[in-house]
Backbone bond lengths (Angstrom), bond angles and torsions (degrees), N, CA, C in turn:
res aa  C-N    CA-C-N  psi(-1)  N-CA   C-N-CA  omega(-1)  CA-C   N-CA-C  phi
1 M - - - 1.415 - - 1.501 109.21 -
2 T 1.325 117.49 130.17 1.425 124.02 -176.47 1.629 110.52 -77.75
3 K 1.264 113.38 160.99 1.450 116.17 178.66 1.482 114.68 -60.80
4 N 1.319 115.21 -37.55 1.473 121.02 179.49 1.539 110.76 -62.76
5 T 1.293 114.61 -44.28 1.464 121.35 178.75 1.556 112.23 -59.36
6 N 1.383 111.97 -46.45 1.438 120.09 -179.96 1.530 109.05 -61.56
7 E 1.315 119.87 -47.03 1.486 122.96 175.84 1.489 113.11 -61.37
8 Q 1.310 115.49 -36.34 1.517 118.56 179.59 1.462 111.26 -64.95
9 L 1.379 116.40 -42.13 1.464 120.50 179.42 1.513 111.51 -62.59
10 I 1.325 114.97 -39.51 1.456 117.30 179.47 1.567 111.02 -66.93
11 Q 1.259 113.62 -42.68 1.523 116.96 -179.05 1.457 111.77 -67.52
12 D 1.334 118.18 -34.37 1.466 119.48 -179.40 1.451 112.52 -73.59
13 N 1.330 120.36 -26.30 1.441 123.03 -179.11 1.514 117.06 -104.97
14 Y 1.257 116.97 1.19 1.492 123.64 -177.88 1.497 110.04 -57.84
15 R 1.334 117.30 -46.91 1.460 119.38 -179.21 1.501 113.11 -70.75
16 N 1.333 113.45 -27.44 1.522 116.87 179.07 1.593 110.05 -66.29
17 V 1.311 115.01 -36.37 1.475 120.75 176.70 1.499 110.95 -64.89
18 Y 1.341 114.92 -45.39 1.485 120.06 -178.66 1.605 107.93 -64.62
19 A 1.283 118.68 -43.61 1.494 122.47 -177.65 1.556 109.39 -67.52
20 L 1.313 120.42 -35.77 1.434 121.27 176.30 1.465 110.43 -70.14
21 A 1.327 120.66 -45.19 1.443 123.16 -179.45 1.509 108.90 -62.81
22 H 1.287 118.53 -43.25 1.492 121.49 -179.70 1.533 110.22 -62.54
23 S 1.348 118.42 -43.37 1.428 125.20 -177.12 1.518 106.91 -65.56
24 L 1.285 122.07 -44.25 1.479 124.46 175.48 1.441 115.44 -61.69
25 A 1.362 114.72 -44.84 1.455 122.54 178.96 1.549 110.03 -61.79
26 K 1.286 114.45 -42.58 1.533 118.75 179.92 1.559 110.39 -67.83
27 S 1.294 115.43 -42.51 1.542 120.76 -178.50 1.482 111.04 -63.12
28 Y 1.347 116.95 -40.73 1.479 119.55 -175.08 1.514 111.29 -100.95
29 N 1.391 115.70 9.57 1.544 121.31 178.04 1.515 110.20 51.58
30 L 1.364 118.85 51.94 1.434 120.96 -179.48 1.483 112.93 -83.83
31 A 1.303 117.97 152.08 1.415 126.08 178.08 1.555 107.27 -67.35
32 F 1.361 117.04 160.79 1.463 120.29 -176.47 1.507 110.86 -60.94
33 E 1.316 117.03 -39.31 1.456 121.03 179.34 1.486 112.06 -61.79
34 A 1.275 120.35 -38.47 1.413 125.07 178.58 1.586 109.32 -68.58
35 F 1.323 115.80 -38.25 1.416 122.06 177.89 1.560 110.14 -61.13
36 E 1.381 116.20 -43.60 1.406 122.33 178.72 1.517 111.86 -64.16
37 D 1.303 116.95 -41.81 1.402 122.92 177.16 1.576 111.63 -61.59
38 L 1.280 115.11 -43.76 1.437 122.40 -178.50 1.539 107.48 -64.83
39 Q 1.298 114.99 -42.66 1.490 120.73 -179.74 1.568 111.00 -64.91
40 K 1.326 118.01 -42.93 1.407 122.15 177.16 1.521 113.27 -60.41
41 V 1.389 114.01 -45.34 1.451 118.04 176.43 1.536 112.41 -60.93
42 G 1.298 116.74 -39.31 1.448 121.56 175.83 1.509 113.95 -60.56
43 Y 1.305 117.02 -45.09 1.506 123.87 176.08 1.492 112.45 -60.71
44 I 1.336 114.69 -45.27 1.476 118.10 -178.89 1.524 109.28 -66.78
45 S 1.288 120.47 -41.00 1.457 124.21 176.18 1.539 111.54 -61.24
46 L 1.310 114.60 -41.88 1.514 119.31 179.26 1.488 111.83 -60.20
47 I 1.349 114.65 -46.16 1.477 121.36 177.48 1.508 110.76 -60.02
48 E 1.269 117.16 -49.08 1.530 125.08 -176.25 1.524 110.01 -60.49
49 Q 1.324 112.67 -48.92 1.482 119.97 -178.88 1.513 114.31 -66.84
50 S 1.329 113.85 -31.78 1.542 115.53 -178.54 1.531 108.37 -72.89
51 K 1.313 118.86 -22.11 1.439 120.52 176.67 1.548 113.63 -69.93
52 T 1.352 115.54 -33.70 1.462 117.63 -176.86 1.509 114.39 -103.32
53 F 1.321 117.09 2.96 1.487 122.12 -178.96 1.542 108.82 -69.64
54 D 1.410 114.13 132.74 1.404 122.17 178.06 1.507 108.09 -106.42
55 E 1.347 115.73 112.84 1.518 118.71 -177.48 1.480 111.77 -69.06
56 N 1.303 119.93 -19.43 1.382 125.04 -177.13 1.604 113.21 -87.94
57 S 1.306 114.24 3.19 1.449 121.34 -178.28 1.504 113.27 -73.25
58 G 1.402 113.15 -23.61 1.517 115.15 -176.52 1.479 113.57 88.89
59 V 1.297 115.91 1.62 1.528 121.17 -179.41 1.527 107.39 -110.86
60 P 1.317 115.57 131.53 1.486 116.74 178.78 1.465 112.55 -71.70
61 F 1.320 118.34 148.78 1.437 123.44 178.41 1.472 109.76 -70.83
């Protein structure tokens, strides 16, 4: 996977991570600090998974 493809995956899914973290924080009535932590973990996971994603696997990212 090229660097541009990797960066594009991250950019395309950045808002999804925020939306999921926001939804979970709202559902569980989490404090703002917990929401920020959840968001950071999501962004780190997104970056790590984009490095190992195989576009030829036939599975969408």
